[in-house]
C-alpha positions in Angstrom: -26.3 19.2 15.1 -23.3 17.3 16.5 -20.1 19.3 17.2 -17.1 18.6 15.0 -14.9 16.0 16.6 -11.5 17.4 17.5 -8.4 15.9 15.9 -8.1 12.6 17.7 -7.6 8.8 17.3 -11.4 8.4 17.2 -11.8 10.8 14.3 -8.9 9.3 12.4 -10.5 5.8 12.9 -13.9 7.0 11.6 -12.3 8.6 8.6 -10.3 5.4 7.9 -13.5 3.4 7.8 -15.1 5.9 5.5 -12.2 5.9 3.1 -12.1 2.1 3.2 -15.7 1.8 2.1 -14.8 1.6 -1.6 -12.1 -1.1 -1.3 -14.2 -3.2 1.0 -17.1 -3.1 -1.4 -15.0 -4.9 -4.0 -12.6 -7.0 -2.0 -15.1 -8.6 0.4 -17.2 -10.4 -2.2 -14.5 -11.4 -4.7 -14.4 -15.0 -3.5 -18.2 -15.2 -4.0 -18.1 -14.4 -7.7 -18.0 -18.1 -9.0 -20.8 -19.1 -6.7 -22.9 -16.1 -7.8 -22.5 -17.1 -11.4 -23.9 -20.6 -10.5 -26.6 -19.1 -8.4 -27.8 -16.8 -11.2 -27.2 -19.4 -13.9 -25.0 -17.0 -15.9 -21.4 -16.8 -17.0 -18.5 -15.3 -15.1 -18.2 -12.4 -17.5 -21.8 -11.3 -16.6 -21.1 -11.5 -12.9 -17.9 -9.5 -13.3 -20.0 -6.7 -14.6 -20.9 -6.1 -11.0 -17.3 -5.0 -10.5 -17.0 -2.9 -13.7 -20.3 -1.1 -13.1 -19.3 -0.4 -9.6 -16.0 1.2 -10.7 -17.8 3.3 -13.4 -20.3 4.6 -10.8 -17.6 5.2 -8.2 -15.5 7.2 -10.6 -18.2 9.4 -12.0 -20.0 10.2 -8.7 -16.8 11.6 -7.2 -17.1 14.6 -9.5 -20.4 15.5 -7.9 -19.8 14.9 -4.2 -17.0 17.4 -4.0 -18.9 20.4 -5.3 -22.0 19.4 -3.3 -20.0 19.2 -0.1 -18.3 22.5 -0.9 -21.8 24.2 -1.0 -23.9 22.3 1.6 -21.2 20.9 3.8 -19.4 17.6 4.3 -21.9 16.2 6.8 -25.1 16.2 4.8 -23.4 14.9 1.7 -21.8 12.2 3.7 -25.0 11.1 5.4 -26.8 11.1 2.0 -24.0 8.8 0.6 -24.1 6.5 3.5 -27.9 6.1 3.5 -27.8 5.5 -0.3 -25.0 2.9 0.3 -27.0 1.1 3.0 -30.2 0.9 1.0 -28.2 -0.3 -2.1 -26.4 -2.9 -0.1 -29.8 -4.3 1.1 -30.9 -4.3 -2.5 -27.8 -6.3 -3.5 -28.5 -8.8 -0.7 -32.0 -9.3 -1.9 -31.3 -9.3 -5.7 -33.1 -12.1 -7.5 -31.3 -11.7 -10.8 -27.9 -10.7 -12.0 -29.3 -7.7 -13.8 -30.9 -6.5 -10.6 -27.6 -7.0 -8.8 -25.7 -5.0 -11.4 -28.2 -2.1 -11.1 -28.0 -2.2 -7.3 -24.1 -2.2 -7.5 -24.2 0.9 -9.5 -26.2 2.7 -6.9 -24.1 1.2 -4.2 -21.1 2.8 -5.9 -22.8 6.2 -5.9 -23.1 5.9 -2.1 -19.7 4.4 -1.5 -17.6 7.1 -3.1 -18.9 9.7 -0.6 -16.6 8.0 2.0 -13.2 8.5 0.2 -14.0 11.9 -1.4 -15.4 13.5 1.8 -13.1 11.6 4.1 -10.1 13.2 2.4 -11.8 16.6 2.4 -12.6 16.4 6.1 -8.9 15.5 6.8 -7.9 18.7 5.0 -10.6 20.7 6.9 -9.6 19.5 10.3 -5.9 18.8 10.3 -4.5 21.6 8.0 -2.0 21.3 5.1 1.1 19.6 6.7 -0.5 17.4 9.4 -3.1 16.2 6.8 -0.4 14.3 4.9 0.6 12.5 8.1 -3.0 11.6 8.9 -3.6 10.5 5.4 -0.6 8.2 5.7 -2.1 6.5 8.7 -5.4 6.2 7.0 -3.8 4.8 3.9 -1.8 2.3 5.9 -4.8 1.1 7.8 -6.9 1.0 4.6 -4.2 -1.2 2.9 -5.3 -4.0 5.3 -8.6 -4.3 3.4 -7.3 -6.2 0.4 -5.3 -8.4 2.8 -8.3 -9.5 5.0 -11.3 -8.6 2.8 -11.2 -11.7 0.6 -10.6 -14.0 3.6 -13.6 -12.6 5.5 -15.7 -12.7 2.4 -14.7 -16.2 1.6 -15.6 -17.3 5.1 -19.0 -15.6 5.0 -19.7 -17.2 1.6 -18.8 -20.7 2.9 -20.8 -20.3 6.1 -23.9 -18.4 4.9 -23.8 -17.9 1.1 -22.9 -15.0 -1.2 -25.7 -12.8 0.1 -23.9 -12.6 3.5 -21.3 -10.4 2.1 -23.8 -7.7 1.2 -25.5 -8.1 4.6 -22.1 -7.5 6.2 -21.6 -4.4 4.1 -25.1 -3.1 5.0 -24.4 -3.6 8.7 -21.0 -1.9 8.4 -22.6 1.1 6.7 -25.5 1.2 9.2 -23.0 1.6 12.0 -21.1 4.3 10.1 -24.3 6.2 9.5 -25.3 6.2 13.2 -21.8 7.3 14.3 -21.6 10.1 11.6 -25.1 11.3 12.5 -24.4 11.4 16.3 -20.7 12.3 16.5 -19.5 14.0 13.3 -20.2 17.7 13.0 -19.6 20.0 10.1 -16.0 20.6 9.1 -16.4 22.9 6.1 -16.0 26.4 7.4 -15.9 28.0 3.9 -19.1 27.0 2.2 -19.5 28.3 -1.3 -23.2 28.9 -2.3 -22.2 28.8 -6.0 -20.1 25.6 -5.8 -22.8 23.5 -7.5 -23.5 25.7 -10.5 -22.3 23.9 -13.6 -20.3 26.8 -14.7 -18.6 27.1 -11.3 -17.9 23.4 -11.2 -16.3 23.4 -14.6 -14.5 26.6 -13.7 -13.2 25.1 -10.5 -11.9 22.0 -12.3 -10.3 24.1 -15.0 -8.6 26.3 -12.3 -7.3 23.2 -10.5 -5.9 21.6 -13.7 -4.4 24.9 -14.7 -2.3 24.9 -11.5 1.0 23.1 -12.3 1.5 22.1 -8.7 -2.0 20.6 -8.3 -1.8 18.9 -11.7 1.7 17.6 -10.9 0.7 16.1 -7.5 -2.5 14.7 -9.1 -0.5 12.9 -11.7 2.0 11.6 -9.2 -0.9 10.1 -7.2 -2.6 8.8 -10.3 0.4 7.1 -11.9 1.4 5.7 -8.5 -2.1 4.1 -8.2 -2.0 3.0 -11.8 1.3 1.1 -11.2 -0.3 -0.6 -8.3 -3.4 -1.4 -10.4 -1.2 -2.8 -13.2 0.0 -5.4 -10.7 -3.5 -6.1 -9.4 -4.8 -6.6 -13.0 -2.0 -8.7 -14.3 -0.5 -10.5 -11.3 -2.8 -13.5 -11.3 -2.1 -14.2 -14.9 1.7 -14.0 -14.3 2.0 -15.6 -10.8 -0.6 -18.3 -11.1 -0.9 -18.9 -14.9 2.8 -18.4 -15.8 4.8 -19.3 -12.7 2.4 -21.9 -11.3 1.7 -20.4 -7.8 -1.3 -22.0 -6.0 -4.2 -19.7 -5.1 -3.1 -19.9 -1.4 0.5 -18.8 -2.3 -0.9 -16.1 -4.6 -2.8 -14.7 -1.7 0.3 -14.8 0.5 2.3 -13.1 -2.2 -0.4 -10.4 -2.6 -0.2 -9.8 1.1 3.6 -9.5 0.9 3.3 -6.8 -1.7 0.6 -4.9 0.3 3.0 -4.9 3.2 5.3 -2.7 1.2 2.6 -0.1 0.9 2.1 -0.2 4.7 5.8 0.3 5.2 5.7 3.3 2.9 2.8 4.9 4.8 4.6 4.3 8.1 7.7 6.1 6.8 5.4 8.9 5.7 3.8 9.2 9.1 7.3 9.3 10.7 9.1 11.8 8.5 6.6 14.0 6.8 6.4 16.6 9.6 10.2 16.8 9.6 10.9 16.8 5.9 7.7 18.2 4.4 5.3 16.7 1.9 7.1 18.0 -1.2 10.4 16.5 -0.3 8.8 13.2 0.6 7.1 13.0 -2.8 10.4 13.8 -4.5 12.1 11.0 -2.5 9.2 8.6 -3.3 9.2 9.1 -7.1 12.9 8.9 -7.3 13.0 5.7 -5.3 10.0 4.2 -7.2 11.6 4.1 -10.7 14.4 1.9 -9.5 12.4 -1.3 -8.6 10.0 -0.7 -11.4 12.7 -0.5 -14.0 14.4 -3.5 -12.4 11.3 -5.6 -12.8 11.0 -4.6 -16.5 14.6 -5.4 -17.2 14.3 -8.8 -15.5 11.1 -9.6 -17.5 12.7 -8.5 -20.8 15.7 -10.7 -19.9 13.4 -13.7 -19.5 14.1 -14.2 -15.8 11.5 -16.8 -14.9 10.9 -16.5 -11.1 8.1 -15.1 -8.9 10.7 -13.3 -6.9 11.6 -11.3 -10.0 8.1 -9.8 -9.8 7.5 -9.8 -6.0 10.7 -8.2 -4.7 10.7 -5.2 -7.1 6.9 -4.8 -6.6 7.5 -4.6 -2.9 9.8 -1.7 -3.5 7.2 -0.1 -5.8 4.5 -0.3 -3.2 6.8 1.2 -0.6 7.3 4.2 -3.0 3.5 4.4 -3.6 2.9 4.5 0.2 5.2 7.5 0.4 4.0 9.3 -2.7 0.2 9.0 -2.4 -0.6 10.4 1.0 2.0 13.2 0.7 1.0 14.2 -2.8 -2.7 14.1 -1.9 -2.1 16.3 1.2 0.1 18.7 -0.8 -2.5 18.9 -3.7 -5.4 19.8 -1.4 -3.5 22.1 0.9 -3.9 25.4 -1.1 -7.6 24.9 -1.6 -9.5 25.1 1.7 -12.6 26.7 0.1 -12.9 23.9 -2.5 -11.2 20.9 -0.9 -14.2 18.8 -1.9 -13.9 19.6 -5.6 -10.1 19.2 -5.5 -10.5 15.8 -3.8 -13.2 14.7 -6.2 -11.2 15.6 -9.3 -8.2 13.8 -7.9 -10.2 10.6 -7.2 -11.8 10.6 -10.6 -8.5 11.0 -12.5 -6.8 8.5 -10.3 -9.4 5.8 -10.9 -9.9 6.6 -14.6 -6.1 6.4 -15.3 -5.7 3.2 -13.3 -8.6 1.6 -15.1 -7.2 2.6 -18.5 -3.7 1.2 -17.6 -5.2 -2.0 -16.2 -7.2 -2.5 -19.4 -4.1 -1.9 -21.5 -2.0 -4.4 -19.5 -4.8 -7.0 -19.7 -5.1 -6.6 -23.5 -1.4 -6.6 -24.0 -0.9 -9.9 -22.0 1.2 -12.2 -24.3 1.9 -15.1 -21.9 4.8 -13.4 -20.2 5.4 -10.9 -17.4 6.6 -8.2 -19.8 3.4 -6.2 -20.4 2.7 -6.0 -16.6 6.3 -5.1 -15.7 6.5 -2.5 -18.5 3.2 -0.9 -17.3 4.5 -0.7 -13.8 7.9 0.7 -14.9 6.4 3.3 -17.3 4.0 4.5 -14.6 6.9 5.0 -12.2 8.7 7.1 -14.8 5.6 9.1 -15.6 5.2 9.9 -11.9 8.8 11.1 -11.8 8.3 13.2 -14.8 5.1 14.7 -13.4 6.9 15.8 -10.3 10.0 17.4 -12.0 8.2 18.9 -15.0 5.3 20.3 -13.1 5.7 20.5 -9.3 9.4 21.2 -9.1 9.2 23.9 -11.9 6.2 25.6 -10.3 8.0 25.8 -6.9 9.4 29.3 -6.1 13.1 29.7 -6.5 
């Protein structure tokens, strides 16, 4: 078996690609959706099920990878997920019907979520509680590039080679990851728990985690921060394109502008976390985040009709998210070295489930204005602030 890579740029780069597996699996083929509807002679709603089913599989499977890795180790669980992802990507590429593609996407999600869940757990194993937040910030910043370049690469592949090329690229990407993990990545879990996969133990671990006010508070900070970001993702095209008349090209540029704010936040985290500590960084992030979110809601309610009334406040919100998410994640996992996998899995599940619920609510509430989206973002910011001060701050020793 390969020895565990020491903390290094190479290890951080590998972990970044693993964590990015989920976003790449959706962002890369988004431009191909209309062409896939034509190719399969079906409607857009049916093709969009390939996204919804992926999110469902991704969310649910996280609950299992964590306990399995706590018992058997990160390496075998990760290799299983990567091999499953590789096989499912090939199945997606070869699908002859939309139903076959939907089924293959579900199994692709089951493999894909091994990357983020186990990548975060490996960071906790290798880097320790304080340094982990800094490394997660670098990983989050690099991962934020995926939604900026993924659709461009996927669109180019679709134009040049057709929609199947996107899944061929994902299969090739995961094949390289599988080889690198097999040859270079050793086991990082030094506290394997033989009982971690017992149903009673799994439920007991989850109950214990949720009973901890500090863990729950950080989990909700991460989840509401991500939900605010997902509110923008789910509603921005309706507002910026449908309401304010931005072209698809300018919408892509504006999306990149917003994502840049997240990168700024992760860079601030990487620079100051070791000096200030994760808890203080989270406090600063949630306090700052409510300001631009509330400003966006006020401008929307006042009827200010300008893309900048959305984009500038959202830039501030994503800066706050880039500060809160890596620090809160690192701080939440720090006290649980013996079940970092379970703690990471539960966090990923709640984060995705809450974001999906908020996104659906924003979509159903759309009334031809920017108000529902802006209110969703503002409320998530205030919920993150309340989670910190009502749970994390109160649980801290005097």
